A tleap script that builds the chain and sets N, CA, C and O, in Angstrom:
source leaprc.protein.ff14SB
mol = sequence {
  NHIE TYR ILE ASN GLN LYS ASN ILE LEU THR
  SER PHE THR ILE MET GLY VAL THR LEU GLU
  GLY GLN ARG LYS GLU SER VAL TRP VAL SER
  MET ARG ARG GLN ARG ALA ARG ARG ALA LEU
  VAL LYS LYS ILE MET ILE ARG PRO LYS LYS
  ASN LEU GLU ALA SER ARG ARG PRO CYS ARG
  ALA ILE HIE LYS ARG VAL LYS THR LEU LYS
  GLU LEU VAL PRO ASN THR LYS SER SER GLU
  GLY LEU ASP GLY LEU PHE ARG GLN THR ALA
  ASP TYR ILE LEU ALA LEU GLU MET LYS VAL
  ARG VAL MET GLN THR ILE VAL GLN VAL LEU
  THR GLU THR ASP CYS CMET
}
set mol.1.N position { 43.086 -138.322 -148.671 }
set mol.1.CA position { 42.705 -139.101 -147.578 }
set mol.1.C position { 44.265 -139.975 -147.461 }
set mol.1.O position { 44.722 -140.654 -148.380 }
set mol.2.N position { 44.817 -139.808 -146.345 }
set mol.2.CA position { 46.219 -140.863 -145.934 }
set mol.2.C position { 45.587 -142.005 -145.361 }
set mol.2.O position { 44.594 -141.865 -144.647 }
set mol.3.N position { 46.053 -143.067 -145.598 }
set mol.3.CA position { 46.153 -144.271 -145.567 }
set mol.3.C position { 47.637 -144.961 -145.202 }
set mol.3.O position { 48.615 -145.228 -145.900 }
set mol.4.N position { 47.283 -145.154 -143.498 }
set mol.4.CA position { 48.567 -145.438 -142.938 }
set mol.4.C position { 48.466 -147.165 -142.751 }
set mol.4.O position { 47.344 -147.665 -142.670 }
set mol.5.N position { 49.944 -148.215 -142.674 }
set mol.5.CA position { 50.107 -149.260 -142.484 }
set mol.5.C position { 49.165 -149.911 -141.363 }
set mol.5.O position { 48.662 -151.015 -141.572 }
set mol.6.N position { 48.984 -149.366 -140.432 }
set mol.6.CA position { 48.087 -150.022 -139.127 }
set mol.6.C position { 46.602 -149.980 -140.119 }
set mol.6.O position { 45.965 -151.029 -140.208 }
set mol.7.N position { 46.139 -148.827 -140.788 }
set mol.7.CA position { 44.483 -148.929 -140.994 }
set mol.7.C position { 44.420 -150.184 -141.553 }
set mol.7.O position { 43.726 -151.128 -141.175 }
set mol.8.N position { 45.507 -150.118 -142.859 }
set mol.8.CA position { 45.452 -151.380 -143.745 }
set mol.8.C position { 45.538 -152.692 -142.949 }
set mol.8.O position { 44.975 -153.722 -143.319 }
set mol.9.N position { 46.317 -152.585 -141.773 }
set mol.9.CA position { 46.588 -154.204 -141.685 }
set mol.9.C position { 45.323 -154.448 -140.701 }
set mol.9.O position { 44.743 -155.517 -140.894 }
set mol.10.N position { 44.873 -153.721 -139.802 }
set mol.10.CA position { 43.214 -153.640 -139.369 }
set mol.10.C position { 42.371 -154.262 -140.647 }
set mol.10.O position { 42.091 -155.458 -140.736 }
set mol.11.N position { 42.094 -153.484 -141.402 }
set mol.11.CA position { 40.959 -153.984 -142.337 }
set mol.11.C position { 41.544 -155.375 -142.885 }
set mol.11.O position { 40.636 -156.205 -142.845 }
set mol.12.N position { 42.697 -155.913 -143.368 }
set mol.12.CA position { 43.164 -157.091 -143.664 }
set mol.12.C position { 42.704 -157.997 -142.472 }
set mol.12.O position { 41.782 -158.789 -142.667 }
set mol.13.N position { 43.166 -157.934 -141.529 }
set mol.13.CA position { 42.773 -158.633 -140.359 }
set mol.13.C position { 41.335 -159.602 -139.800 }
set mol.13.O position { 41.155 -160.740 -139.367 }
set mol.14.N position { 40.299 -158.124 -140.177 }
set mol.14.CA position { 39.552 -158.020 -140.245 }
set mol.14.C position { 38.775 -158.956 -141.278 }
set mol.14.O position { 37.973 -159.768 -140.817 }
set mol.15.N position { 38.919 -158.900 -142.247 }
set mol.15.CA position { 38.765 -159.903 -143.421 }
set mol.15.C position { 38.938 -160.945 -143.354 }
set mol.15.O position { 38.157 -161.745 -143.870 }
set mol.16.N position { 40.205 -161.383 -142.584 }
set mol.16.CA position { 40.713 -162.804 -142.327 }
set mol.16.C position { 41.703 -162.872 -143.033 }
set mol.16.O position { 41.974 -163.997 -143.452 }
set mol.17.N position { 42.735 -161.559 -143.487 }
set mol.17.CA position { 43.893 -162.217 -144.363 }
set mol.17.C position { 45.062 -161.508 -143.626 }
set mol.17.O position { 44.820 -160.388 -143.176 }
set mol.18.N position { 46.384 -162.068 -143.439 }
set mol.18.CA position { 47.534 -161.205 -142.798 }
set mol.18.C position { 48.394 -160.943 -143.930 }
set mol.18.O position { 48.020 -160.835 -145.098 }
set mol.19.N position { 49.526 -160.854 -143.512 }
set mol.19.CA position { 50.139 -160.135 -144.366 }
set mol.19.C position { 51.191 -160.942 -145.376 }
set mol.19.O position { 51.780 -160.642 -146.415 }
set mol.20.N position { 51.119 -162.083 -144.555 }
set mol.20.CA position { 51.803 -163.392 -145.184 }
set mol.20.C position { 51.171 -163.943 -146.018 }
set mol.20.O position { 51.775 -164.777 -146.692 }
set mol.21.N position { 49.462 -163.654 -146.350 }
set mol.21.CA position { 48.853 -164.290 -147.466 }
set mol.21.C position { 47.720 -165.331 -147.184 }
set mol.21.O position { 46.707 -165.550 -147.849 }
set mol.22.N position { 48.195 -165.977 -145.907 }
set mol.22.CA position { 47.341 -166.876 -145.390 }
set mol.22.C position { 46.031 -166.542 -144.627 }
set mol.22.O position { 45.802 -165.456 -144.095 }
set mol.23.N position { 45.388 -167.375 -144.639 }
set mol.23.CA position { 44.213 -167.009 -144.073 }
set mol.23.C position { 44.226 -166.880 -142.713 }
set mol.23.O position { 45.116 -167.530 -142.165 }
set mol.24.N position { 43.473 -166.205 -141.962 }
set mol.24.CA position { 43.107 -165.826 -140.334 }
set mol.24.C position { 41.763 -165.583 -140.190 }
set mol.24.O position { 41.148 -164.862 -140.976 }
set mol.25.N position { 41.319 -166.066 -139.355 }
set mol.25.CA position { 40.175 -165.829 -138.718 }
set mol.25.C position { 39.731 -164.434 -138.405 }
set mol.25.O position { 40.257 -163.695 -137.573 }
set mol.26.N position { 38.794 -164.184 -139.097 }
set mol.26.CA position { 38.327 -162.576 -138.754 }
set mol.26.C position { 38.029 -162.520 -137.325 }
set mol.26.O position { 37.837 -163.453 -136.545 }
set mol.27.N position { 38.023 -161.015 -137.081 }
set mol.27.CA position { 37.542 -160.988 -135.708 }
set mol.27.C position { 35.992 -161.483 -135.670 }
set mol.27.O position { 35.363 -162.116 -134.822 }
set mol.28.N position { 35.712 -161.057 -136.652 }
set mol.28.CA position { 34.173 -161.670 -136.421 }
set mol.28.C position { 33.255 -163.158 -136.366 }
set mol.28.O position { 32.161 -163.506 -135.922 }
set mol.29.N position { 34.877 -164.057 -137.397 }
set mol.29.CA position { 34.168 -165.270 -136.827 }
set mol.29.C position { 34.711 -165.433 -135.535 }
set mol.29.O position { 34.111 -166.220 -134.803 }
set mol.30.N position { 35.867 -164.778 -135.020 }
set mol.30.CA position { 36.393 -165.686 -133.766 }
set mol.30.C position { 35.352 -164.835 -132.774 }
set mol.30.O position { 35.481 -165.227 -131.614 }
set mol.31.N position { 34.514 -163.948 -132.891 }
set mol.31.CA position { 33.818 -163.399 -131.706 }
set mol.31.C position { 32.554 -164.271 -132.072 }
set mol.31.O position { 32.125 -164.898 -131.104 }
set mol.32.N position { 31.905 -164.442 -133.177 }
set mol.32.CA position { 30.559 -165.502 -133.118 }
set mol.32.C position { 30.989 -167.017 -132.303 }
set mol.32.O position { 30.237 -167.656 -131.568 }
set mol.33.N position { 32.190 -167.316 -132.610 }
set mol.33.CA position { 32.734 -168.827 -132.062 }
set mol.33.C position { 32.400 -168.671 -130.813 }
set mol.33.O position { 31.449 -169.206 -130.243 }
set mol.34.N position { 33.377 -167.744 -130.254 }
set mol.34.CA position { 33.317 -167.185 -128.596 }
set mol.34.C position { 32.027 -167.103 -128.119 }
set mol.34.O position { 31.863 -167.497 -126.964 }
set mol.35.N position { 31.051 -166.680 -128.736 }
set mol.35.CA position { 29.739 -166.553 -128.499 }
set mol.35.C position { 29.088 -167.771 -128.430 }
set mol.35.O position { 28.325 -168.055 -127.507 }
set mol.36.N position { 29.344 -168.499 -129.346 }
set mol.36.CA position { 28.701 -170.322 -129.391 }
set mol.36.C position { 29.276 -170.639 -128.331 }
set mol.36.O position { 28.396 -170.656 -127.470 }
set mol.37.N position { 30.630 -171.008 -127.707 }
set mol.37.CA position { 31.134 -171.450 -126.814 }
set mol.37.C position { 30.331 -171.110 -125.507 }
set mol.37.O position { 29.746 -171.841 -124.709 }
set mol.38.N position { 30.489 -169.854 -125.558 }
set mol.38.CA position { 29.968 -169.609 -124.364 }
set mol.38.C position { 28.529 -170.092 -123.793 }
set mol.38.O position { 28.253 -170.502 -122.666 }
set mol.39.N position { 27.560 -169.882 -125.124 }
set mol.39.CA position { 26.282 -170.536 -124.843 }
set mol.39.C position { 26.491 -171.675 -124.819 }
set mol.39.O position { 26.059 -172.100 -123.747 }
set mol.40.N position { 26.882 -172.387 -125.346 }
set mol.40.CA position { 27.160 -174.243 -125.110 }
set mol.40.C position { 27.465 -174.174 -123.778 }
set mol.40.O position { 26.551 -174.506 -123.023 }
set mol.41.N position { 28.642 -173.788 -123.215 }
set mol.41.CA position { 28.656 -173.741 -121.900 }
set mol.41.C position { 27.690 -173.141 -120.810 }
set mol.41.O position { 27.559 -173.688 -119.715 }
set mol.42.N position { 27.123 -172.168 -121.107 }
set mol.42.CA position { 25.955 -171.807 -120.422 }
set mol.42.C position { 24.799 -172.909 -120.506 }
set mol.42.O position { 24.149 -173.199 -119.502 }
set mol.43.N position { 24.574 -173.506 -121.739 }
set mol.43.CA position { 23.512 -174.705 -121.371 }
set mol.43.C position { 23.638 -175.586 -120.899 }
set mol.43.O position { 22.729 -176.135 -120.277 }
set mol.44.N position { 24.971 -176.114 -121.033 }
set mol.44.CA position { 25.396 -177.340 -120.031 }
set mol.44.C position { 25.671 -177.370 -118.982 }
set mol.44.O position { 25.831 -178.399 -118.326 }
set mol.45.N position { 25.823 -175.891 -118.470 }
set mol.45.CA position { 25.691 -175.814 -116.984 }
set mol.45.C position { 24.300 -175.887 -116.269 }
set mol.45.O position { 24.087 -176.332 -115.141 }
set mol.46.N position { 23.020 -175.139 -117.521 }
set mol.46.CA position { 21.900 -175.042 -117.099 }
set mol.46.C position { 21.124 -176.342 -117.042 }
set mol.46.O position { 20.141 -176.560 -116.334 }
set mol.47.N position { 21.722 -177.195 -117.912 }
set mol.47.CA position { 20.792 -178.635 -118.494 }
set mol.47.C position { 20.708 -179.766 -117.188 }
set mol.47.O position { 19.770 -180.554 -117.067 }
set mol.48.N position { 21.645 -179.703 -116.425 }
set mol.48.CA position { 21.369 -180.367 -115.177 }
set mol.48.C position { 19.793 -180.514 -114.359 }
set mol.48.O position { 18.885 -181.315 -114.142 }
set mol.49.N position { 20.254 -179.040 -114.092 }
set mol.49.CA position { 18.794 -178.375 -112.907 }
set mol.49.C position { 17.375 -179.161 -113.768 }
set mol.49.O position { 16.494 -179.748 -113.142 }
set mol.50.N position { 17.382 -179.035 -115.200 }
set mol.50.CA position { 15.966 -179.012 -116.144 }
set mol.50.C position { 16.150 -180.614 -116.401 }
set mol.50.O position { 15.066 -181.100 -116.721 }
set mol.51.N position { 16.867 -181.271 -116.369 }
set mol.51.CA position { 16.722 -182.574 -116.662 }
set mol.51.C position { 16.267 -183.120 -115.266 }
set mol.51.O position { 15.550 -184.120 -115.252 }
set mol.52.N position { 16.655 -182.503 -114.050 }
set mol.52.CA position { 16.545 -183.555 -112.551 }
set mol.52.C position { 14.639 -183.510 -112.446 }
set mol.52.O position { 13.745 -184.307 -112.164 }
set mol.53.N position { 14.745 -182.185 -112.830 }
set mol.53.CA position { 13.130 -181.548 -112.871 }
set mol.53.C position { 12.387 -182.737 -113.777 }
set mol.53.O position { 11.844 -183.744 -113.323 }
set mol.54.N position { 12.488 -182.411 -114.959 }
set mol.54.CA position { 11.888 -183.007 -116.170 }
set mol.54.C position { 11.728 -184.435 -115.818 }
set mol.54.O position { 10.618 -184.967 -115.857 }
set mol.55.N position { 12.929 -185.150 -115.434 }
set mol.55.CA position { 12.978 -186.647 -115.483 }
set mol.55.C position { 11.880 -187.097 -114.307 }
set mol.55.O position { 10.927 -187.834 -114.561 }
set mol.56.N position { 12.117 -186.617 -113.155 }
set mol.56.CA position { 10.920 -186.516 -112.070 }
set mol.56.C position { 9.554 -186.859 -112.679 }
set mol.56.O position { 8.754 -187.785 -112.541 }
set mol.57.N position { 9.603 -185.897 -113.302 }
set mol.57.CA position { 7.771 -185.916 -114.012 }
set mol.57.C position { 7.181 -186.994 -114.434 }
set mol.57.O position { 6.068 -187.302 -114.008 }
set mol.58.N position { 7.913 -187.813 -115.440 }
set mol.58.CA position { 7.681 -188.827 -116.218 }
set mol.58.C position { 7.397 -190.176 -115.175 }
set mol.58.O position { 6.497 -191.016 -115.174 }
set mol.59.N position { 8.805 -189.942 -114.140 }
set mol.59.CA position { 8.534 -191.491 -113.077 }
set mol.59.C position { 7.533 -191.052 -112.473 }
set mol.59.O position { 6.705 -191.943 -112.280 }
set mol.60.N position { 7.192 -189.900 -112.022 }
set mol.60.CA position { 6.045 -189.719 -110.854 }
set mol.60.C position { 4.669 -190.363 -111.663 }
set mol.60.O position { 3.802 -191.087 -111.173 }
set mol.61.N position { 4.760 -189.902 -112.925 }
set mol.61.CA position { 3.663 -190.215 -113.821 }
set mol.61.C position { 3.599 -191.904 -114.084 }
set mol.61.O position { 2.482 -192.419 -114.050 }
set mol.62.N position { 4.645 -192.662 -114.313 }
set mol.62.CA position { 4.787 -193.990 -114.550 }
set mol.62.C position { 4.335 -194.562 -113.219 }
set mol.62.O position { 3.405 -195.368 -113.215 }
set mol.63.N position { 4.906 -194.215 -112.132 }
set mol.63.CA position { 4.934 -194.686 -110.869 }
set mol.63.C position { 3.077 -194.458 -110.600 }
set mol.63.O position { 2.668 -195.144 -109.664 }
set mol.64.N position { 2.411 -193.931 -111.034 }
set mol.64.CA position { 1.088 -193.518 -110.619 }
set mol.64.C position { 0.506 -194.351 -111.431 }
set mol.64.O position { -0.297 -195.066 -110.831 }
set mol.65.N position { 0.608 -194.638 -113.001 }
set mol.65.CA position { 0.272 -195.619 -113.803 }
set mol.65.C position { 0.558 -196.954 -113.361 }
set mol.65.O position { -0.312 -197.773 -113.655 }
set mol.66.N position { 1.274 -197.264 -112.906 }
set mol.66.CA position { 2.068 -198.828 -112.227 }
set mol.66.C position { 0.916 -199.283 -111.085 }
set mol.66.O position { 0.411 -200.405 -111.049 }
set mol.67.N position { 0.580 -198.096 -110.090 }
set mol.67.CA position { 0.122 -198.222 -109.263 }
set mol.67.C position { -1.537 -198.377 -109.311 }
set mol.67.O position { -2.186 -199.051 -108.510 }
set mol.68.N position { -2.074 -197.624 -110.402 }
set mol.68.CA position { -3.186 -198.012 -110.777 }
set mol.68.C position { -3.584 -199.283 -111.684 }
set mol.68.O position { -4.718 -199.715 -111.893 }
set mol.69.N position { -2.598 -199.672 -112.073 }
set mol.69.CA position { -2.734 -201.121 -112.693 }
set mol.69.C position { -2.709 -202.070 -111.777 }
set mol.69.O position { -3.330 -203.113 -111.978 }
set mol.70.N position { -1.933 -201.854 -110.528 }
set mol.70.CA position { -1.660 -202.994 -109.216 }
set mol.70.C position { -3.000 -202.755 -108.884 }
set mol.70.O position { -3.374 -203.704 -108.195 }
set mol.71.N position { -4.139 -201.728 -109.087 }
set mol.71.CA position { -5.171 -201.592 -108.412 }
set mol.71.C position { -6.088 -202.364 -109.234 }
set mol.71.O position { -7.102 -202.750 -108.653 }
set mol.72.N position { -5.942 -202.701 -110.567 }
set mol.72.CA position { -6.802 -203.383 -111.679 }
set mol.72.C position { -7.152 -204.824 -111.597 }
set mol.72.O position { -8.158 -205.533 -111.615 }
set mol.73.N position { -5.666 -204.950 -111.483 }
set mol.73.CA position { -5.203 -206.407 -111.672 }
set mol.73.C position { -5.586 -207.210 -110.526 }
set mol.73.O position { -4.890 -206.873 -109.568 }
set mol.74.N position { -6.380 -208.106 -110.234 }
set mol.74.CA position { -6.397 -208.618 -108.931 }
set mol.74.C position { -5.432 -210.091 -108.806 }
set mol.74.O position { -5.174 -211.041 -109.546 }
set mol.75.N position { -5.089 -209.663 -107.436 }
set mol.75.CA position { -3.974 -211.070 -106.986 }
set mol.75.C position { -2.705 -210.825 -107.371 }
set mol.75.O position { -1.863 -211.722 -107.360 }
set mol.76.N position { -2.385 -209.372 -107.819 }
set mol.76.CA position { -0.873 -208.913 -108.146 }
set mol.76.C position { -0.152 -208.920 -106.726 }
set mol.76.O position { -0.608 -208.503 -105.662 }
set mol.77.N position { 1.134 -209.521 -106.988 }
set mol.77.CA position { 2.189 -209.630 -105.940 }
set mol.77.C position { 3.282 -208.477 -106.175 }
set mol.77.O position { 3.969 -208.483 -107.197 }
set mol.78.N position { 3.383 -207.738 -105.436 }
set mol.78.CA position { 4.416 -206.569 -105.547 }
set mol.78.C position { 5.996 -207.142 -105.657 }
set mol.78.O position { 6.898 -206.483 -106.174 }
set mol.79.N position { 6.141 -208.242 -105.185 }
set mol.79.CA position { 7.424 -209.011 -104.871 }
set mol.79.C position { 8.018 -209.184 -107.013 }
set mol.79.O position { 9.046 -209.204 -107.690 }
set mol.80.N position { 6.910 -209.241 -107.138 }
set mol.80.CA position { 7.307 -209.946 -108.747 }
set mol.80.C position { 8.109 -208.871 -109.511 }
set mol.80.O position { 8.993 -209.293 -110.257 }
set mol.81.N position { 7.910 -207.475 -109.421 }
set mol.81.CA position { 8.159 -206.504 -109.853 }
set mol.81.C position { 7.759 -206.538 -111.262 }
set mol.81.O position { 7.302 -207.530 -111.830 }
set mol.82.N position { 8.045 -204.910 -112.006 }
set mol.82.CA position { 7.249 -204.756 -113.302 }
set mol.82.C position { 7.105 -205.897 -114.064 }
set mol.82.O position { 5.934 -206.146 -114.352 }
set mol.83.N position { 8.270 -206.976 -114.646 }
set mol.83.CA position { 7.897 -207.612 -115.368 }
set mol.83.C position { 6.828 -208.906 -115.470 }
set mol.83.O position { 6.370 -209.503 -116.445 }
set mol.84.N position { 6.611 -209.092 -113.827 }
set mol.84.CA position { 5.676 -209.981 -113.271 }
set mol.84.C position { 4.439 -209.518 -113.057 }
set mol.84.O position { 3.499 -210.268 -112.795 }
set mol.85.N position { 4.322 -208.026 -113.169 }
set mol.85.CA position { 3.086 -207.488 -113.018 }
set mol.85.C position { 2.580 -207.212 -114.329 }
set mol.85.O position { 1.356 -207.202 -114.451 }
set mol.86.N position { 3.451 -206.938 -115.554 }
set mol.86.CA position { 2.881 -206.937 -116.642 }
set mol.86.C position { 2.653 -208.437 -117.523 }
set mol.86.O position { 2.123 -208.511 -118.631 }
set mol.87.N position { 3.051 -209.278 -116.935 }
set mol.87.CA position { 3.105 -210.901 -117.141 }
set mol.87.C position { 1.518 -211.252 -116.538 }
set mol.87.O position { 0.668 -211.881 -117.168 }
set mol.88.N position { 1.333 -210.622 -115.021 }
set mol.88.CA position { -0.174 -210.913 -114.864 }
set mol.88.C position { -1.198 -210.136 -115.523 }
set mol.88.O position { -2.327 -210.579 -115.732 }
set mol.89.N position { -0.798 -208.942 -115.864 }
set mol.89.CA position { -1.906 -208.277 -116.552 }
set mol.89.C position { -2.404 -208.993 -118.062 }
set mol.89.O position { -3.546 -209.065 -118.516 }
set mol.90.N position { -1.384 -209.384 -118.526 }
set mol.90.CA position { -1.452 -210.005 -119.656 }
set mol.90.C position { -2.344 -211.534 -119.437 }
set mol.90.O position { -3.260 -211.976 -120.131 }
set mol.91.N position { -1.967 -211.880 -118.721 }
set mol.91.CA position { -3.172 -213.259 -118.566 }
set mol.91.C position { -4.490 -212.939 -117.915 }
set mol.91.O position { -5.479 -213.637 -118.136 }
set mol.92.N position { -4.531 -211.609 -116.896 }
set mol.92.CA position { -5.482 -211.451 -116.684 }
set mol.92.C position { -6.545 -210.908 -118.066 }
set mol.92.O position { -7.527 -211.638 -118.201 }
set mol.93.N position { -6.478 -210.074 -118.784 }
set mol.93.CA position { -6.368 -209.657 -120.078 }
set mol.93.C position { -7.556 -211.168 -120.992 }
set mol.93.O position { -8.684 -211.214 -121.482 }
set mol.94.N position { -6.266 -212.263 -120.742 }
set mol.94.CA position { -7.050 -213.347 -121.415 }
set mol.94.C position { -8.046 -214.089 -121.166 }
set mol.94.O position { -8.925 -214.724 -121.749 }
set mol.95.N position { -7.397 -213.654 -119.352 }
set mol.95.CA position { -8.673 -214.477 -118.741 }
set mol.95.C position { -10.212 -213.629 -119.116 }
set mol.95.O position { -11.255 -214.256 -119.301 }
set mol.96.N position { -10.137 -212.353 -119.175 }
set mol.96.CA position { -11.177 -211.845 -119.012 }
set mol.96.C position { -11.667 -211.999 -120.734 }
set mol.96.O position { -12.795 -212.487 -120.799 }
set mol.97.N position { -11.202 -211.762 -121.788 }
set mol.97.CA position { -11.380 -212.308 -123.009 }
set mol.97.C position { -12.163 -213.366 -122.870 }
set mol.97.O position { -13.325 -213.300 -123.273 }
set mol.98.N position { -11.724 -214.396 -122.345 }
set mol.98.CA position { -12.211 -216.191 -122.412 }
set mol.98.C position { -13.726 -215.844 -121.873 }
set mol.98.O position { -14.738 -216.024 -122.550 }
set mol.99.N position { -13.707 -215.285 -120.461 }
set mol.99.CA position { -15.080 -215.093 -119.715 }
set mol.99.C position { -15.925 -214.430 -121.108 }
set mol.99.O position { -16.906 -214.954 -121.635 }
set mol.100.N position { -15.389 -213.388 -121.455 }
set mol.100.CA position { -16.235 -212.727 -122.803 }
set mol.100.C position { -17.054 -213.543 -123.518 }
set mol.100.O position { -18.284 -213.525 -123.544 }
set mol.101.N position { -16.039 -214.508 -124.299 }
set mol.101.CA position { -16.465 -215.508 -125.302 }
set mol.101.C position { -17.527 -216.432 -124.693 }
set mol.101.O position { -18.538 -216.747 -125.322 }
set mol.102.N position { -17.229 -216.914 -123.278 }
set mol.102.CA position { -18.211 -217.674 -122.637 }
set mol.102.C position { -19.152 -217.609 -122.454 }
set mol.102.O position { -19.922 -218.570 -122.472 }
set mol.103.N position { -19.569 -216.018 -122.113 }
set mol.103.CA position { -20.352 -215.697 -122.013 }
set mol.103.C position { -21.574 -214.880 -123.403 }
set mol.103.O position { -22.723 -214.440 -123.404 }
set mol.104.N position { -20.532 -215.041 -124.350 }
set mol.104.CA position { -20.959 -214.648 -125.577 }
set mol.104.C position { -22.128 -216.023 -126.288 }
set mol.104.O position { -23.263 -215.998 -126.764 }
set mol.105.N position { -21.056 -217.171 -126.016 }
set mol.105.CA position { -21.875 -218.259 -126.420 }
set mol.105.C position { -22.945 -218.670 -125.699 }
set mol.105.O position { -23.843 -219.234 -126.325 }
set mol.106.N position { -23.071 -218.512 -124.450 }
set mol.106.CA position { -24.164 -219.008 -123.331 }
set mol.106.C position { -25.407 -217.934 -123.973 }
set mol.106.O position { -26.464 -218.500 -124.252 }
set mol.107.N position { -25.343 -216.579 -124.195 }
set mol.107.CA position { -26.299 -215.800 -124.868 }
set mol.107.C position { -26.676 -216.408 -126.366 }
set mol.107.O position { -27.825 -216.301 -126.792 }
set mol.108.N position { -25.804 -216.945 -127.006 }
set mol.108.CA position { -26.217 -217.384 -128.291 }
set mol.108.C position { -27.236 -218.450 -127.778 }
set mol.108.O position { -28.451 -218.444 -127.978 }
set mol.109.N position { -26.273 -219.659 -126.855 }
set mol.109.CA position { -27.407 -220.732 -126.644 }
set mol.109.C position { -28.866 -220.616 -126.349 }
set mol.109.O position { -29.842 -221.319 -126.614 }
set mol.110.N position { -28.629 -219.140 -125.511 }
set mol.110.CA position { -29.956 -219.397 -124.844 }
set mol.110.C position { -31.322 -218.246 -125.634 }
set mol.110.O position { -32.517 -218.116 -125.366 }
set mol.111.N position { -30.562 -217.684 -126.513 }
set mol.111.CA position { -31.715 -217.191 -127.683 }
set mol.111.C position { -32.092 -218.046 -128.471 }
set mol.111.O position { -33.299 -218.062 -128.711 }
set mol.112.N position { -31.098 -219.178 -129.234 }
set mol.112.CA position { -31.589 -220.045 -130.048 }
set mol.112.C position { -32.542 -220.928 -129.605 }
set mol.112.O position { -33.402 -221.445 -130.317 }
set mol.113.N position { -32.355 -221.136 -128.180 }
set mol.113.CA position { -33.463 -222.323 -127.493 }
set mol.113.C position { -34.688 -221.691 -127.289 }
set mol.113.O position { -35.748 -222.317 -127.319 }
set mol.114.N position { -34.584 -219.956 -126.992 }
set mol.114.CA position { -35.779 -219.456 -126.839 }
set mol.114.C position { -36.580 -219.340 -128.057 }
set mol.114.O position { -37.784 -219.263 -127.811 }
set mol.115.N position { -36.254 -219.301 -129.374 }
set mol.115.CA position { -36.669 -219.097 -130.351 }
set mol.115.C position { -37.468 -220.634 -130.996 }
set mol.115.O position { -38.413 -220.644 -131.785 }
set mol.116.N position { -36.862 -221.707 -130.474 }
set mol.116.CA position { -37.563 -222.971 -131.118 }
set mol.116.C position { -39.035 -223.119 -130.129 }
set mol.116.O position { -39.842 -224.021 -130.354 }
savepdb mol mol.pdb
quit
């Protein structure tokens, strides 16, 4: 078999070695990098469409939950924003807890007087 200089140079280039002894990127490595770059560019170009659709879904869900919370908490003022809504909700929960404690105390007092 006759080995010519072109075949040797090609095989060295594929392995990543040049005639001067310096390391050079092999064809396979550069092909992999190009493929990875193309995939990254494609991913970046497609991403905004997905993000717009995906970002709207949670926003709608949050909006729906806020609306439900406004319906549950009495005397909510829409002008106060979310911070005000959360404060009013916390106050309402505390008021409900206080009412429960008062009712429990009344039940205890009434059951004790019935026993006597």
